[in-house]
C-alpha positions, 0 to 999 in steps of 0.5 A: 113536805115543802122545800122550806119546811123544818121537817125536810131541813132536819131530815136533810141535815141528819142525812148529810151528817150520817152520809159524811160519817158513813163515807168517812168510816167506810173510806178509812176501813177500806183503806186499812183493809186494802193495805192489810190485804196487799201487805200480807199477800206481798210479804208472804210472796216475797219471803217465799221467793227469797227463800226459794231462790236461795234454796234452788240456786245454792247447788247451781254453779256460777255459770249454769247450763240452760237446762239446769236453770230451767229446772231451778225455775220450775222448782221455785215456781212449784211452791205454794204461792203459785207465781210465774218465775223467770231466771236469767244467767250466763252459761259456761260458753258465755251465752245468755240463758233465759228460763221461764215457767210461763212464756205468755206471761213472764218474759224479759220484755215484761219486766219493767226497766226500772225494776231491772236496773234496781235489781242489777245495781250494786250497792256499796257494802257498809255497816248499814248495808250488808248486801250489795244486792236487794230484793225489789218489787212493783205492782202493775196491771197486765191485761187489766189484771193486777200483778206483783212483780219482784226481782232479786240477784243471787249474791256471790254470783249466779242467776237473776230471778223475777216473779209475777204473782196475780193479785186478782183474788185480792182485788175481788176480795177488796171489791166485795169489801167495797160493795159491802161498805157501800151497802152499809153506807146506804143503809146508814143513810136510810136509817138516818133519814128514818131516825131524822123523820122520827125525831122531827115528828117528835119535835114538830108535833108539839110545834104543829099543835101550837101553830094550830092552837094559835090559829084557833086563837086568832080566829076568836076561839079564846078557850083554846088550850094545849095538853101539856106533858113532860118537862122539856122546853116544848112543854114549857112553851105549851104552858106559856101559851096556855097562860097567855091564852088564859090572860087574853081570854080574861082580858077580852071578856073584860073588854067585851063586858065594858063594851057591852056596858057602854053600848047599853049605856048609850042605848039606854041614854038615847031611849031615856032622852027621847021622851023629854026630847019629844016634849021639848021638840013640841014646845020648840015647834010652838015657839017657832010658829010664834016667833014672829009675835015674840019680842025681837030681843027674845026671838034669837034665843028662841031660834037658837033653842029650836036649832039646838033642839033639832041638833040634839034630836038628830044626835040621839037618833044617830047614837041609836042607829050606831048602837044598832050597828055595834050590837049587830041588830041592824037589818035590811028591809029589801025592795026593788028600787028604781035608783034614779027615782030614789035619788030624785026623791032624796034631793027633792025631799031636802030642797036641793034641786037647785044645787045638785046635778043628777046624771042617772038613766031611768030603768036601773032597778036594784034590790036594796033597802030604800030607807038605808039608801036614802040615809047614805045619799042624804049624808053624802050629798049633804056633806058635799053641799056643806063642805064642798063647792057647787055644783054638786054632781051625782052620777049613777051607773052599773058595772059588771062583777069582774070590774074593780072599783075605787081607783083614782082614774075611774073616779076621775072619769066618773066626776068628769061626766058632761053636766046637765043643761042649766035650768034643767033641774035635778034630772036628765031625761034620756031618750027612749032608746037610751032608757031601754039600753040602760034598763037592759044593761042594769038587768044584765048587771043584776043577773051577773051579780054586778054593782051599782055605782053612785058618785057624789062629786063637789067642786070645792077645795077637796079633802086635806090629805091628812084628813082623808083616811079619817073621814069615815071615823066617828066624831072626827072633825077636820078642824079642832078649833071648831068643835061646835058645828052643825054636824056631830061627825056621825053622818059619814060613819053611819053611811058607811055602816049602811053600805057595809050592811048591804055588802058594799063600800064607800071610798073618798078621794080627791080629783086632779082637777079639784074637788072631792068625790065619794064613790058608793058601790052596792050590789045590784041584789043584796038578797044574799047578804040579807039572807045570811044576816037572817041566818046569823041573827033571830031578832033585831030592831029594824027601826032607824032614823029617817035619814034627813040628817047631813053630817059634816066631816071636813 
């Protein structure tokens, strides 16, 4: 049991309550029994001493001889109480006479001074005090043994008597009682702990079932229900949970049905639009080829139709790709990709050689889906060219698996790499040693489960802080006053989905020296992700857009 568990707290509270009650009851019982035992023994001894002293000294003269005093002491000590007796008096010659039945135990020196003074004190006789002398007693220990010491003076003249009665038997009885009460307290404590455990189990078992059911419900098992028995508060809680789970399941089913219907609608609409778009695209291509021969008044309208048709075609392709991601039918077609060649081909195919600087060593080979990597690169680089500032810089390197990614300092370091020489084109040619070292590092990273890191940096104004969390949202545009733009707002979201399907991530940040940087992190080998994806799905559409689109977000 954890120290903070409810079960432990219940057991501790029960144990403390039981311990307090048992200790209190045992203490009161011990105190009452002790007083009863001591008072009973004390009263019996004192009454016997008073009677024996009176009977034994009645026949003695006021000034008895020492041998008479010794006989009287033996007579008093011969009673059933078995106590030692000390008699003191004055004989006829005026000498002090002391008679004791136990010279080792009871002597005049053993009698407390306070007791002697009280016994010898003469009190005035009155209606409330009929006798000048009284019987006094004390309890004290001698050699570790408790004794009752009492003394009295014979009224009318005569000897003074003292007794010492051992209370060892009473102490032994009280010790036995104390042990018995202690054992009873311990048993009560153990019993209370067991009862608390049983009570906690009775109370917590439904709570544990409720917690387990809530975890299953949180994991998506919406058909989870609790078995309800009884009419107490826990049963009411279980019924409430079942009603809530039933309503949640019904609501989720409704939302899932609506979402599936929406996906089907988008997919059906996209497929239905492709047929007329194909025809319209063919017509616009013919019109574009004949643009030079058209009336100058008509040419702008034709160009508008051509550009908008292409934009609509791209939007349909994007919607179909998004539908595949939402339906979970997007698949990876893996191949060994030379990343530097892939980036160069992406830039060259879109005629961006003059606007993009590339820092990538040859020999970095990763097992990825080349088409989807091209889509990611096209969207990131196109977004930087459209909304950032030239030059756009693309850097490629690998990282070990233990390194984290995405922090601002790392991104700033990636964006501050030395630029390529002017006029060198899109690629920097490394020396033979550098290429060999890069290939070796890439192979090591791939074997160790490392990461491929591609950074796309621009030199523009950066991304506004309020926009930064939304750059990968679908159809999000930074400026609401410009709802019509060349992009649909889907490019970066598609790029992020393509990164996710590889088991990677894309992050966006602003650099301290200005400009924005997008960091793509992909595993050097996406085979485990692709294998897991094939295990989870048996069919799917692997077709997708060509990746020539660039979608603006800023």
